Wavefront OBJ file of the C-alpha trace (Angstrom):
o trace
v 95.180 259.834 360.949
v 97.263 257.337 359.011
v 97.712 255.155 362.066
v 93.968 255.223 362.780
v 93.179 254.191 359.201
v 95.678 251.320 359.343
v 94.263 250.112 362.631
v 90.719 250.176 361.229
v 91.828 248.234 358.185
v 93.494 245.488 360.247
v 90.470 245.334 362.568
v 88.106 244.845 359.630
v 90.397 242.172 358.179
v 90.439 240.322 361.512
v 86.635 240.432 361.709
v 86.310 238.949 358.192
v 88.766 236.157 359.051
v 86.825 235.402 362.212
v 83.581 235.405 360.254
v 84.920 232.881 357.751
v 86.112 230.673 360.628
v 82.741 230.774 362.343
v 80.959 230.183 359.051
v 82.787 226.928 358.487
v 81.620 225.742 361.904
v 77.928 226.411 361.194
v 75.984 223.408 359.954
v 75.085 223.376 356.265
v 71.484 222.740 355.234
v 69.461 222.260 352.020
v 65.670 222.790 352.155
v 62.881 223.073 349.600
v 59.348 224.452 349.436
v 56.437 224.835 347.031
v 53.979 227.702 346.669
v 50.884 225.452 346.648
v 49.885 221.830 347.095
v 46.978 222.193 344.651
v 46.819 224.315 341.505
v 45.279 224.455 338.058
v 46.781 223.259 334.802
v 46.995 226.915 333.708
v 48.758 228.040 336.897
v 52.460 228.301 337.717
v 54.066 226.451 340.632
v 56.899 228.240 342.461
v 59.494 225.747 343.717
v 62.184 227.174 346.031
v 65.518 225.606 347.052
v 67.476 227.207 349.920
v 71.154 226.395 350.540
v 72.308 227.566 353.997
v 76.007 227.904 354.853
v 77.112 226.264 351.591
v 79.731 228.263 349.756
v 78.809 229.146 346.143
v 76.391 226.243 345.472
v 75.741 225.228 341.875
v 72.157 225.489 340.648
v 70.446 222.073 340.452
v 69.149 221.106 337.014
v 65.441 220.207 337.004
v 65.047 219.606 333.258
v 64.676 215.873 333.962
v 61.192 216.431 335.381
v 58.575 214.823 333.121
v 55.480 216.368 334.719
v 56.686 219.977 334.802
v 58.201 222.437 332.368
v 60.653 225.027 333.694
v 59.561 228.494 332.577
v 62.045 230.660 334.472
v 64.647 230.512 337.253
v 66.202 233.096 339.569
v 68.992 233.165 342.132
v 69.674 235.384 345.157
v 72.191 235.325 348.020
v 72.231 236.743 351.538
v 75.042 237.196 354.086
v 74.407 237.885 357.786
v 76.789 238.628 360.655
v 75.148 238.658 364.085
v 76.521 238.288 367.620
v 79.926 237.254 366.334
v 78.512 234.514 364.068
v 78.054 234.663 360.290
v 75.785 232.741 357.954
v 75.039 232.657 354.246
v 71.907 231.697 352.358
v 71.495 231.084 348.626
v 67.993 230.808 347.204
v 67.070 229.242 343.823
v 63.504 229.858 342.615
v 61.988 227.759 339.799
v 58.749 228.697 338.037
v 57.252 225.392 336.908
v 54.302 224.757 334.590
v 52.458 221.426 334.959
v 51.948 219.478 331.732
v 49.104 217.192 332.840
v 46.439 216.814 335.506
v 46.526 214.428 338.458
v 48.799 214.028 341.461
v 52.291 214.974 340.313
v 55.472 214.290 342.267
v 58.488 216.558 342.756
v 61.294 214.145 343.749
v 63.914 215.054 346.369
v 66.891 217.158 345.291
v 70.235 215.671 346.309
v 73.381 217.767 346.781
v 76.907 216.895 347.945
v 79.097 219.385 349.803
v 82.444 218.736 351.495
v 81.880 214.988 351.505
v 78.411 215.244 353.021
v 75.167 214.328 351.218
v 72.118 216.571 351.600
v 68.578 215.815 350.454
v 65.320 217.774 350.405
v 61.872 216.336 351.028
v 59.559 215.038 348.290
v 56.431 217.006 347.356
v 53.139 215.816 345.854
v 51.106 218.460 344.030
v 47.525 217.960 342.838
v 46.839 219.523 339.420
v 43.293 220.099 338.142
v 41.940 221.592 334.926
v 41.752 225.338 334.453
v 43.162 227.885 336.885
v 42.569 228.163 340.626
v 44.027 231.658 340.999
v 45.876 234.194 338.838
v 49.569 233.614 338.403
v 51.578 235.552 340.980
v 54.847 237.343 340.238
v 58.050 236.342 342.048
v 57.910 237.283 345.759
v 59.521 240.550 346.728
v 62.721 240.306 348.761
v 64.221 242.665 351.279
v 67.100 244.648 349.769
v 70.502 243.387 350.833
v 73.863 244.896 350.109
v 75.323 241.412 349.744
v 72.476 240.140 347.502
v 72.979 239.343 343.835
v 70.289 241.856 342.862
v 71.388 245.014 344.742
v 71.386 246.820 341.368
v 67.659 246.234 340.853
v 65.348 248.265 338.678
v 63.559 251.176 340.364
v 60.356 249.808 338.773
v 60.341 246.718 341.033
v 58.284 248.444 343.739
v 55.295 248.839 341.455
v 52.202 246.785 342.184
v 52.066 243.610 340.029
v 49.505 243.671 337.260
v 46.487 241.397 337.556
v 46.320 238.584 335.005
v 42.906 238.613 333.350
v 42.939 236.429 330.236
v 40.995 233.349 329.179
v 40.187 231.353 326.017
v 36.896 230.249 324.450
v 36.211 227.700 321.722
v 33.364 229.002 319.552
v 31.182 227.137 317.035
v 28.171 228.490 315.119
v 26.053 225.522 316.273
v 26.321 222.244 318.188
v 24.327 220.104 315.722
v 25.337 219.412 312.142
v 25.239 216.828 309.377
v 28.015 214.517 308.320
v 30.194 216.376 305.806
v 28.758 219.813 306.685
v 31.207 222.644 307.302
v 31.553 224.064 310.814
v 33.738 227.105 311.450
v 35.727 226.476 314.635
v 37.291 229.542 316.261
v 39.512 230.073 319.319
v 38.977 233.495 320.916
v 41.298 235.133 323.444
v 39.610 237.459 325.940
v 42.155 239.618 327.744
v 42.657 242.846 329.599
v 46.450 242.443 329.436
v 48.827 243.060 326.566
v 49.712 239.738 324.922
v 52.924 239.579 322.885
v 52.796 236.040 321.470
v 50.545 232.964 321.343
v 51.743 229.368 320.856
v 49.422 226.360 320.581
v 50.712 223.331 322.513
v 47.986 220.791 321.716
v 47.691 218.647 318.604
v 45.826 220.274 315.719
v 44.067 217.001 314.796
v 40.554 216.130 316.015
v 39.262 212.556 315.906
v 36.203 212.168 313.683
v 36.807 215.360 311.692
v 38.570 216.373 308.516
v 39.922 219.841 309.251
v 41.489 222.666 307.298
v 43.253 225.207 309.524
v 43.290 228.818 308.387
v 46.715 230.503 308.078
v 47.729 232.441 311.189
v 48.059 236.165 310.329
v 51.151 238.143 311.288
v 49.041 240.617 313.262
v 45.517 240.325 314.664
v 43.162 243.274 315.022
v 41.167 242.887 318.255
v 37.535 243.620 318.872
v 35.808 244.656 322.098
v 33.179 242.765 324.068
v 31.356 243.489 327.306
v 31.387 240.428 329.572
v 29.410 240.928 332.798
v 30.152 244.623 332.788
v 33.882 244.184 332.022
v 35.282 245.310 328.672
v 37.668 242.767 327.145
v 39.780 242.878 324.025
v 38.922 239.842 321.909
v 41.456 238.250 319.532
v 40.689 235.454 317.081
v 43.918 233.485 317.517
v 43.017 230.274 315.630
v 40.375 229.247 313.077
v 39.610 225.974 311.276
v 36.934 224.577 308.977
v 35.702 221.240 310.352
v 33.907 218.540 308.347
v 32.555 215.622 310.380
v 33.530 212.299 308.827
v 31.329 210.138 311.072
v 27.999 210.476 312.811
v 27.209 210.414 316.531
v 28.466 212.560 319.401
v 31.948 213.881 318.575
v 34.231 215.732 320.965
v 36.576 218.610 320.222
v 39.169 218.325 322.999
v 40.489 221.155 325.116
v 43.318 223.049 323.407
v 46.221 224.395 325.449
v 48.087 227.588 324.595
v 51.164 229.390 325.905
v 50.586 233.139 326.151
v 53.443 235.603 326.570
v 52.070 238.560 328.511
v 53.987 241.829 328.438
v 55.461 242.430 331.914
v 54.733 246.019 332.963
v 57.246 245.694 335.831
v 60.178 245.158 333.501
v 61.962 248.087 331.888
v 63.551 245.715 329.354
v 60.282 244.534 327.711
v 60.322 241.110 329.343
v 57.360 238.758 328.986
v 55.556 236.748 331.651
v 54.472 233.280 330.418
v 50.960 232.119 331.283
v 49.036 229.071 330.165
v 45.395 228.913 329.186
v 43.050 226.223 327.787
v 39.802 226.210 325.841
v 36.780 224.286 327.030
v 35.875 220.878 325.651
v 33.073 221.005 323.054
v 30.668 218.196 322.120
v 28.899 218.138 318.737
v 25.975 215.969 317.669
v 26.459 214.808 314.070
v 23.568 213.364 312.101
v 23.420 211.411 308.863
v 22.123 213.139 305.695
v 18.951 211.727 304.110
v 19.415 208.330 302.435
v 18.964 209.912 299.005
v 21.921 212.249 299.727
v 24.315 209.475 300.769
v 27.707 209.993 299.142
v 26.875 213.498 297.865
v 28.926 216.585 298.757
v 27.416 218.743 301.514
v 27.413 222.533 301.203
v 26.554 225.190 298.612
v 28.225 224.978 295.185
v 28.294 226.419 291.658
v 28.965 224.205 288.637
v 29.909 224.995 285.025
v 31.613 223.497 281.967
v 32.910 225.339 278.897
v 35.173 224.908 275.905
v 37.928 227.382 274.965
v 37.002 227.136 271.262
v 33.897 226.514 269.162
v 35.755 225.177 266.100
v 38.534 222.619 265.842
v 40.415 220.539 263.304
v 39.848 216.798 263.482
v 43.543 216.343 264.298
v 43.483 218.863 267.179
v 43.056 218.308 270.893
v 40.498 220.459 272.716
v 40.576 220.788 276.510
v 37.178 221.021 278.150
v 37.156 222.842 281.477
v 34.906 221.971 284.442
v 34.695 224.299 287.452
v 33.056 223.517 290.814
v 33.242 226.142 293.569
v 31.524 226.655 296.901
v 31.707 226.462 300.694
v 31.869 222.686 301.089
v 34.798 220.280 301.202
v 36.018 220.619 297.617
v 38.874 218.179 298.215
v 36.343 215.342 298.536
v 34.486 216.168 295.292
v 34.815 213.976 292.181
v 33.854 215.828 288.983
v 31.210 214.152 286.782
v 32.706 212.203 283.824
v 31.968 212.800 280.157
v 29.625 210.203 278.617
v 31.157 207.746 276.125
v 30.745 208.398 272.378
v 32.138 207.143 269.084
v 32.633 210.746 267.951
v 35.405 211.632 270.435
v 37.882 210.186 272.930
v 38.104 211.710 276.426
v 41.450 211.299 278.218
v 42.070 211.360 281.999
v 41.399 214.751 283.542
v 43.959 216.983 285.204
v 42.405 218.161 288.494
v 43.560 221.168 290.545
v 42.135 222.465 293.816
v 42.551 225.700 295.716
v 41.109 227.139 298.913
v 39.937 230.652 299.745
v 39.954 231.530 303.438
v 36.992 233.845 303.907
v 36.047 235.322 307.261
v 32.715 233.455 307.363
v 33.677 230.082 305.849
v 36.242 228.112 303.900
v 35.553 228.324 300.169
v 37.145 226.074 297.588
v 37.412 225.707 293.842
v 37.943 222.507 291.855
v 39.037 222.703 288.221
v 39.140 219.699 285.885
v 40.798 219.908 282.451
v 39.716 217.058 280.137
v 41.668 216.587 276.849
v 39.402 215.448 274.010
v 40.349 214.178 270.524
v 37.930 213.673 267.607
v 37.054 210.696 265.417
v 34.575 212.329 263.006
v 33.952 215.674 261.386
v 30.809 217.710 261.729
v 29.093 219.439 264.622
v 29.911 217.576 267.813
v 27.623 218.237 270.783
v 28.675 217.463 274.344
v 25.549 216.856 276.422
v 25.011 218.731 279.709
v 26.682 217.249 282.793
v 24.858 216.982 286.094
v 26.384 217.755 289.491
v 24.333 216.956 292.608
v 24.930 217.980 296.226
v 23.019 218.259 299.485
v 22.329 221.753 300.820
v 21.978 221.644 304.657
v 20.447 225.124 304.734
v 17.596 224.047 302.463
v 17.542 220.492 303.740
v 17.256 219.157 300.180
v 19.284 217.805 297.261
v 20.270 220.382 294.634
v 20.942 219.348 291.036
v 23.022 221.631 288.800
v 23.402 221.088 285.055
v 25.981 222.616 282.778
v 25.030 223.934 279.360
v 25.606 221.739 276.331
v 28.707 222.483 274.245
v 28.805 222.385 270.452
v 32.123 222.205 268.590
v 32.319 222.238 264.789
v 34.972 219.709 263.696
v 36.388 219.979 260.198
v 39.385 218.838 258.176
v 40.718 215.523 256.982
v 42.194 212.798 259.127
v 45.956 212.529 258.659
v 47.784 209.270 258.071
v 49.086 207.225 260.976
v 52.680 208.509 260.830
v 51.560 212.159 260.688
v 48.582 212.164 263.037
v 48.822 213.779 266.429
v 45.985 211.612 267.722
v 44.919 208.170 266.621
v 42.369 205.629 267.839
v 43.760 203.419 270.628
v 46.530 205.945 271.206
v 48.561 206.147 274.383
v 49.113 209.264 276.492
v 52.615 209.990 277.742
v 52.458 212.268 280.795
v 55.505 214.214 281.956
v 54.877 215.588 285.453
v 51.310 216.922 285.370
v 51.112 218.111 281.744
v 50.592 216.026 278.624
v 53.811 216.140 276.588
v 52.872 214.229 273.443
v 50.473 211.560 272.183
v 51.457 208.721 269.899
v 50.493 205.152 269.115
v 52.395 201.924 269.547
v 54.832 200.837 272.226
v 56.633 203.651 274.009
v 60.411 203.386 273.958
v 62.138 204.452 277.156
v 65.008 206.729 276.126
v 66.044 207.822 279.605
v 69.484 207.051 281.054
v 69.431 204.577 283.978
v 72.274 204.277 286.442
v 71.586 200.656 287.331
v 72.016 199.571 283.697
v 75.668 200.640 283.542
v 78.325 197.915 283.385
v 80.243 199.171 286.396
v 77.163 199.433 288.629
v 77.276 195.765 289.754
v 80.974 196.064 290.677
v 80.295 199.131 292.800
v 77.427 197.378 294.613
v 79.606 194.309 295.308
v 82.441 196.491 296.595
v 80.056 198.376 298.850
v 78.627 195.074 300.159
v 82.105 193.688 300.832
v 83.125 196.842 302.681
v 80.053 196.679 304.923
v 80.650 192.964 305.570
v 84.247 193.638 306.653
v 83.083 196.504 308.842
v 80.499 194.235 310.462
v 83.107 191.520 311.113
v 85.435 194.078 312.654
v 82.714 195.399 314.940
v 81.344 192.009 316.006
v 84.470 189.849 316.126
v 87.452 192.141 316.536
v 86.142 195.013 318.659
v 83.829 192.967 320.913
v 85.847 189.754 321.350
v 89.435 189.827 320.134
v 90.364 193.439 320.935
v 88.494 193.268 324.261
v 90.282 190.109 325.428
v 92.600 190.556 328.460
v 95.576 189.028 326.625
v 95.447 191.445 323.708
v 94.683 194.391 325.973
v 97.759 193.646 328.095
v 99.928 193.372 324.997
v 98.560 196.702 323.772
v 99.444 198.385 327.086
v 103.025 197.143 326.878
v 103.365 198.027 323.181
v 101.993 201.513 323.786
v 104.405 202.108 326.672
v 107.441 200.900 324.677
v 106.438 203.119 321.778
v 106.226 206.149 324.047
v 109.598 205.331 325.634
v 111.149 205.436 322.168
v 110.121 209.097 321.889
v 111.569 210.117 325.305
v 114.315 212.802 325.065
v 114.572 213.835 328.717
v 114.990 211.752 331.858
v 112.131 213.469 333.731
v 109.666 212.160 331.098
v 110.173 208.514 332.135
v 108.294 208.601 335.471
v 104.882 209.660 334.041
v 105.083 206.855 331.471
v 105.864 204.256 334.138
v 102.965 205.498 336.298
v 100.583 205.308 333.337
v 101.779 201.766 332.590
v 101.324 200.662 336.191
v 97.889 202.312 336.364
v 96.680 200.389 333.291
v 98.052 197.105 334.639
v 96.856 197.406 338.242
v 93.547 199.223 337.719
v 94.383 201.758 340.446
v 93.712 205.470 340.234
v 96.597 207.785 339.474
v 96.370 209.337 342.944
v 96.768 205.886 344.561
v 100.068 205.086 342.849
v 103.211 205.430 345.004
v 106.533 203.619 345.250
v 105.247 201.702 348.272
v 102.087 200.615 346.419
v 104.148 199.539 343.398
v 106.374 197.436 345.604
v 103.323 195.766 347.218
v 101.758 194.897 343.842
v 105.070 193.558 342.508
v 105.440 191.367 345.595
v 101.883 190.026 345.168
v 102.472 189.239 341.484
v 105.794 187.508 342.350
v 107.995 189.969 340.466
v 111.667 189.373 341.325
v 112.945 191.731 344.012
v 115.884 192.805 341.845
v 113.601 193.797 338.961
v 111.264 195.656 341.326
v 114.160 197.588 342.849
v 115.524 198.441 339.381
v 112.060 199.652 338.244
v 111.640 201.884 341.304
v 115.224 203.158 341.027
v 114.749 204.328 337.422
v 111.382 205.895 338.323
v 112.877 207.750 341.317
v 115.844 208.987 339.253
v 113.402 210.344 336.687
v 111.402 212.189 339.345
v 114.557 213.730 340.839
v 115.752 214.813 337.409
v 113.137 217.590 337.445
v 114.978 219.337 340.264
v 118.593 218.377 339.463
v 120.906 220.803 337.678
v 122.980 217.924 336.253
v 121.136 216.143 333.445
v 122.061 212.756 332.065
v 123.832 212.645 328.754
v 122.114 211.256 325.678
v 124.243 208.094 325.904
v 123.318 207.517 329.575
v 119.631 208.136 328.828
v 119.744 205.696 325.902
v 121.326 203.042 328.111
v 118.655 203.523 330.811
v 115.874 203.263 328.224
v 117.281 200.014 326.794
v 117.514 198.573 330.305
v 113.991 199.757 331.089
v 112.505 198.208 327.920
v 113.961 194.817 328.756
v 112.847 195.203 332.351
v 109.268 196.030 331.324
v 109.050 192.966 329.086
v 110.022 190.729 332.024
v 107.736 192.491 334.517
v 104.812 192.399 332.063
v 104.883 188.617 332.053
v 104.090 188.685 335.785
v 101.431 191.395 335.605
v 99.140 189.659 333.092
l 1 2 3 4 5 6 7 8 9 10 11 12 13 14 15 16 17 18 19 20 21 22 23 24 25 26 27 28 29 30 31 32 33 34 35 36 37 38 39 40 41 42 43 44 45 46 47 48 49 50 51 52 53 54 55 56 57 58 59 60 61 62 63 64 65 66 67 68 69 70 71 72 73 74 75 76 77 78 79 80 81 82 83 84 85 86 87 88 89 90 91 92 93 94 95 96 97 98 99 100 101 102 103 104 105 106 107 108 109 110 111 112 113 114 115 116 117 118 119 120 121 122 123 124 125 126 127 128 129 130 131 132 133 134 135 136 137 138 139 140 141 142 143 144 145 146 147 148 149 150 151 152 153 154 155 156 157 158 159 160 161 162 163 164 165 166 167 168 169 170 171 172 173 174 175 176 177 178 179 180 181 182 183 184 185 186 187 188 189 190 191 192 193 194 195 196 197 198 199 200 201 202 203 204 205 206 207 208 209 210 211 212 213 214 215 216 217 218 219 220 221 222 223 224 225 226 227 228 229 230 231 232 233 234 235 236 237 238 239 240 241 242 243 244 245 246 247 248 249 250 251 252 253 254 255 256 257 258 259 260 261 262 263 264 265 266 267 268 269 270 271 272 273 274 275 276 277 278 279 280 281 282 283 284 285 286 287 288 289 290 291 292 293 294 295 296 297 298 299 300 301 302 303 304 305 306 307 308 309 310 311 312 313 314 315 316 317 318 319 320 321 322 323 324 325 326 327 328 329 330 331 332 333 334 335 336 337 338 339 340 341 342 343 344 345 346 347 348 349 350 351 352 353 354 355 356 357 358 359 360 361 362 363 364 365 366 367 368 369 370 371 372 373 374 375 376 377 378 379 380 381 382 383 384 385 386 387 388 389 390 391 392 393 394 395 396 397 398 399 400 401 402 403 404 405 406 407 408 409 410 411 412 413 414 415 416 417 418 419 420 421 422 423 424 425 426 427 428 429 430 431 432 433 434 435 436 437 438 439 440 441 442 443 444 445 446 447 448 449 450 451 452 453 454 455 456 457 458 459 460 461 462 463 464 465 466 467 468 469 470 471 472 473 474 475 476 477 478 479 480 481 482 483 484 485 486 487 488 489 490 491 492 493 494 495 496 497 498 499 500 501 502 503 504 505 506 507 508 509 510 511 512 513 514 515 516 517 518 519 520 521 522 523 524 525 526 527 528 529 530 531 532 533 534 535 536 537 538 539 540 541 542 543 544 545 546 547 548 549 550 551 552 553 554 555 556 557 558 559 560 561 562 563 564 565 566 567 568 569 570 571 572 573 574 575 576 577 578 579 580 581 582 583 584 585 586 587 588
C-alpha cells in the first residue's frame, strides 16, 4: 500500500508539472464586454474583463473614468485541464453607474504580461434619462473547486429580489405668485427595504429662495395604492420655496443614491441603486401693483412694552413680533415715528424658523431701545404692518395697539446721566454694553501698535525674499547646472569613501558614481561597459585599469577569507580618491 501511495503521489506531481508546461505554451488573451449598449441614468452597467492564461493578473483600476462611478467590483478564477492541456481564466466584474446622459465611452484597457502588450476593444454606451430595466444582480457562476468563491453562502441560490422603487417631486400647485411659499417634497415609493438615501444633485434652484427642512434620523412611511399595487411612501426631502422672479421657472431633476437591503446576503449587505425625480415647471405671476414690495403670506403682528412706568434716565426696550407662514427673513419691521419726546436707537433683530408639516413658519423679533427727553405720559402711536395674502387675493393691514408709558423723575447732569441727547451707542457683539456722550476712547490692546511689530514684519519679509531667491536662482539655475551637479557627485562619493571601513564596500560606491556620471542604469554597468566609457571620454588607460582593479578587488573581498588590514585599506582609499579626481575631469 505504501508503494501504491508513493506512485500515485509522483504521478500527480508529474501531471501538475506537465500542466504548467502546457499552460505556458497557451496564448494569453485579454477581452472585455458590457451588459448593455443602451441603459438609463438610473441603471447599472456591468463591465467584465477576462484574462485568459495570464498568471495572477492584477485588477485594473478604473477610477480614472469621468463618465462612470464604480459601485462594486468582484473577482473570480477558473482552472481547466482537458485532453492533456490546461488553461486558466480570471474574471473581473465592475458595476458602473453613469453620471450623465449621452453617448459615453469606455476606453480600451491595456495590460502588459511577460513583455507583451494586450488591449481590449473600446465600447460606446448610450445613456438616457430614467431607467430602462430594473438593475440585475451579478450573474450566477458555475461552482468550481478552483474558483475564488468555492466557500460561497448557501443563500446564493435564492431568486434575486425585484427592484421596485421610484421617486416623485410633489408640489401643492403649479401656479403661484412671486414671493409665495410652495412646499416642495420628494417622495420615495418602494416595495423594497431601503437602508439609506443620499442626494447627489445640488440643493439650489435658480429663481427660488429655498429653505430646506432638516432631514430626520428616521422616517415613518405611509401606504399608497398605485394602480392596484401597494407601495410604502417615504418623504425623504422637503423644502419651502419662494419664487424670486416671475415667469416659467423650472425645478430640475434631482438624483439620489438609494442603498437597498440585499436579501441574498447573510451579512446585511446593501445593493446601490440610483433614482431621479421628474423635472417640474412652475408658472410664477406678479402680485398686484399695489402689493409690490410687500411680504407674501399670512402673518400676525404685535408690539408691546415690558413696563408701563419708567424713569426719565432709564432705557425701555420696545418689542415687535411678526410671525407667520411667509418668508420672514425678507421682512423689514416698521420703524418708530420720530418725536422730540424720545430717542429710538437701532433695533436688534432676531429670526427663527419652525418646520411644520404643512408649511415653513417663521418669527421675527425686533428689540428697539428707547430713551426719554421729557417727563409725563408718553404715547407711542400704533404701527402698521402690511402684507399680501395670496389665499384672499388682497392686501391685509395689521395695526399694533398704542403704548403709553408714564415717565417721571428728574434729568441727571451730564456726567451722571446714562442717556443724553446726541449720545453715542457702543455695541459689543449684539448687545448694547453702555451709552455715553463724547468721543469714544479705544482702550483695546493692538498687536500692530507694538514697537517690535515692525521688526518682526521686516524679518519675515527678508526670510521670504531669501527663500524666493533660493528657489528661483539657486535651485532652478545654479544647483541644476551640469558643472555644479558633477562637482556634487564627486564630493558625495569622496565623502562616502571617507566612511568606508571594509574593502567590499568600495565597489557599490564606484558603481553609484559611474551611474551618476554616465546616466546608465545600474543593471547596465559592468567592467566592460566602464572600460568603453573611459575610452570614449579619453581617460588614460593606466587610470582606467587602476579603477577597475580596485573595483574588482572590492568585489572579490566579499568571498575572500583574507581581509585587507586597516593600513592597506587606507592606502587604497587615498589612491582611489586621487584617481577619482583625475577621472572626474574627463567625465564632465
